[in-house]
C-alpha positions as CSV (number, residue, x, y, z in Angstrom):
1,M,100.2,106.4,127.2
2,P,99.7,108.8,124.2
3,C,96.0,109.4,123.2
4,P,96.5,109.7,119.1
5,H,93.8,111.1,117.3
6,C,91.8,109.0,115.5
7,K,89.2,110.2,113.1
8,I,87.4,108.6,111.0
9,T,84.6,109.3,108.0
10,I,82.6,108.4,104.9
11,I,83.3,109.3,101.5
12,K,80.0,109.9,100.5
13,R,78.5,110.7,96.9
14,S,76.0,112.3,98.3
15,S,78.3,115.1,99.6
16,N,80.3,115.5,96.1
17,E,83.1,113.0,97.4
18,S,85.3,111.3,95.2
19,A,87.1,108.0,96.7
20,V,89.7,109.0,93.4
21,S,90.2,112.6,94.6
22,A,90.7,111.2,98.2
23,A,92.9,108.7,96.9
24,A,94.5,111.9,95.0
25,Y,94.7,113.6,98.1
26,Q,96.5,111.5,100.4
27,S,98.7,110.1,97.8
28,G,100.1,113.1,96.1
29,E,99.7,111.3,93.0
30,K,98.1,113.0,89.8
31,L,94.6,110.4,89.4
32,F,92.1,110.3,86.4
33,S,88.4,109.9,87.7
34,E,86.8,108.1,85.3
35,Y,83.6,109.0,86.8
36,D,83.6,112.9,86.2
37,Q,85.9,113.1,83.3
38,E,88.3,115.1,85.9
39,Q,92.0,114.7,86.8
40,K,92.5,114.7,90.3
41,H,95.4,116.4,91.7
42,Y,96.7,118.5,94.5
43,P,100.9,119.7,93.7
44,Y,100.7,121.6,97.8
45,K,100.8,118.1,99.0
46,N,104.5,117.1,99.1
47,E,104.6,116.2,103.0
48,V,104.1,112.5,101.7
49,T,107.0,110.4,102.7
50,H,105.3,106.9,102.0
51,K,102.7,105.6,100.1
52,E,101.1,101.8,100.1
53,I,98.4,99.6,98.8
54,L,97.8,96.3,100.7
55,L,95.5,93.9,99.0
56,P,93.8,91.0,100.8
57,P,95.1,87.0,99.0
58,H,91.7,86.9,97.0
59,A,91.5,90.6,95.6
60,P,92.7,91.2,92.0
61,P,96.1,91.7,91.8
62,E,95.6,94.9,89.3
63,F,94.3,96.8,92.0
64,A,97.9,97.5,92.8
65,D,97.3,100.2,90.7
66,R,95.8,103.2,92.8
67,N,94.2,104.7,89.8
68,T,92.5,100.8,88.9
69,L,91.5,100.8,92.6
70,W,89.5,103.6,93.4
71,N,88.1,103.7,90.0
72,S,86.8,100.2,90.0
73,A,85.6,100.9,93.6
74,E,83.3,104.3,92.2
75,A,82.2,102.1,89.0
76,Q,81.2,99.3,91.6
77,E,78.7,101.7,93.1
78,K,75.9,103.1,91.3
79,Q,73.7,105.1,93.3
80,W,73.6,109.1,93.6
81,N,74.3,108.3,97.8
82,S,76.8,105.6,97.7
83,Q,79.4,105.2,100.3
84,L,82.6,104.5,98.4
85,A,85.9,104.4,100.8
86,R,86.2,104.6,104.5
87,R,88.6,107.7,105.0
88,F,91.1,107.2,109.0
89,V,93.1,109.5,109.3
90,L,95.6,109.0,112.3
91,A,98.1,110.5,114.7
92,I,100.7,109.0,114.9
93,P,102.9,109.1,118.8
94,R,105.6,111.5,118.5
95,E,108.0,108.7,120.3
96,I,107.9,106.3,117.7
97,P,111.3,107.1,115.1
98,S,109.8,108.3,112.0
99,E,112.2,105.1,109.7
100,Q,109.3,103.1,112.0
101,H,105.7,104.8,111.0
102,A,105.7,102.6,107.3
103,D,105.9,99.6,109.7
104,L,103.4,100.6,112.4
105,I,100.7,101.7,110.0
106,R,101.2,98.4,107.8
107,D,100.8,96.4,110.8
108,Y,97.8,98.3,111.6
109,C,96.6,98.2,108.1
110,R,96.8,94.0,108.0
111,E,95.6,93.7,111.1
112,F,92.4,95.7,110.9
113,F,91.7,96.0,107.2
114,V,93.5,93.6,105.3
115,S,92.9,90.3,107.5
116,K,89.1,90.8,107.2
117,G,89.4,90.9,103.1
118,M,89.3,95.0,102.4
119,I,91.9,96.9,100.6
120,A,93.8,99.8,102.3
121,D,95.7,102.2,100.7
122,F,97.9,104.1,102.9
123,A,100.3,107.1,103.2
124,I,102.0,108.9,105.4
125,H,102.8,112.5,105.6
126,D,104.8,114.7,108.4
127,K,105.3,118.2,108.5
128,G,106.5,117.8,112.0
129,D,103.4,115.8,113.2
130,G,103.6,112.0,111.7
131,K,100.1,111.4,110.6
132,A,98.7,108.6,108.5
133,K,96.1,108.5,106.2
134,V,94.1,105.4,104.7
135,L,91.7,104.4,102.7
136,S,89.9,101.5,102.8
137,S,87.7,99.9,100.6
138,M,83.9,99.3,101.4
139,I,84.3,95.5,99.7
140,A,85.4,92.7,101.4
141,Y,86.9,90.1,98.9
142,Q,86.1,86.5,99.7
143,N,87.2,85.4,96.4
144,M,87.8,86.2,93.2
145,G,84.8,86.2,91.7
146,H,82.6,88.8,94.0
147,G,82.6,91.0,96.6
148,K,81.1,91.4,99.8
149,K,79.5,94.1,101.4
150,T,81.7,94.3,105.3
151,V,80.7,94.3,109.0
152,G,81.5,97.6,110.5
153,I,85.3,98.8,112.0
154,A,85.2,99.5,115.3
155,K,85.9,103.4,116.2
156,E,87.9,102.3,119.2
157,N,91.6,103.6,119.3
158,A,92.5,99.8,120.4
159,Y,94.9,99.6,117.6
160,T,97.5,101.4,119.2
161,M,98.1,99.6,122.3
162,K,97.8,96.2,120.1
163,V,100.5,97.4,117.6
164,L,102.8,99.7,119.8
165,Y,103.3,97.0,122.1
166,R,103.9,94.1,119.4
167,L,106.7,96.6,117.9
168,G,108.1,97.3,121.7
169,Y,106.6,100.4,122.8
170,H,105.5,100.2,126.7
171,W,104.1,103.4,128.3
172,P,102.4,103.1,131.7
173,T,99.1,104.5,132.1
174,T,100.8,106.6,134.9
175,S,104.3,106.5,136.3
176,R,106.2,108.2,139.1
177,A,107.5,110.7,137.5
178,Y,105.0,111.5,136.5
179,V,102.8,111.9,139.6
180,G,105.7,113.1,141.0
181,K,105.9,116.1,138.7
182,L,102.4,116.9,138.6
183,V,101.9,117.4,142.7
184,A,105.1,119.4,142.5
185,A,103.1,121.9,140.4
186,L,100.4,121.7,142.5
187,D,102.7,122.5,145.6
188,G,104.3,125.2,144.2
189,L,100.7,126.7,143.9
190,G,100.1,125.9,147.0
191,F,97.2,123.6,146.1
192,F,98.0,121.8,149.1
193,K,97.5,122.7,153.1
194,E,100.6,122.5,154.9
195,Q,99.3,119.7,157.5
196,E,98.4,118.0,154.1
197,R,101.8,118.2,152.9
198,D,103.6,117.1,156.2
199,K,101.4,114.0,156.2
């Protein structure tokens, strides 16, 4: 089973970071930041093949607009050291066809964010290496009136097994063919003694 790269970081104002800027970077869109009154745009980000915002049932429907969503997220946080969003960078296993990438990440976001009341904004980037970038809100929407701070998101790669298995992909941890090739390679290097090969 492949072990995809999964990097999790927090977008923090104390690090001079912006949720609007992060959303513009991963989506390839032009977004205007109300916080610093600047347009955020990264025209060289031309490898975006899919982008989508997933809302939980109780989130304000206007948050389906990326500019509205992340400006609102920043407006809710007033402190100089506020945490504005979670950012996930996920490598997609090469065995999965590109036309299934969006379904895979959508499933992941629904299970690990939307089901907990959080908004997920994801984009698929493909420069031949298949990556997904996800921004999730720091607020879980339990009702239309207000948000509630969430519990932490687990940082393990358990999503890989769960979502891939649901899509019908099954890789054994080790296979007979893999072990056979490994033994043959070591044997070719003279790693085994003569009597060990004959056992």
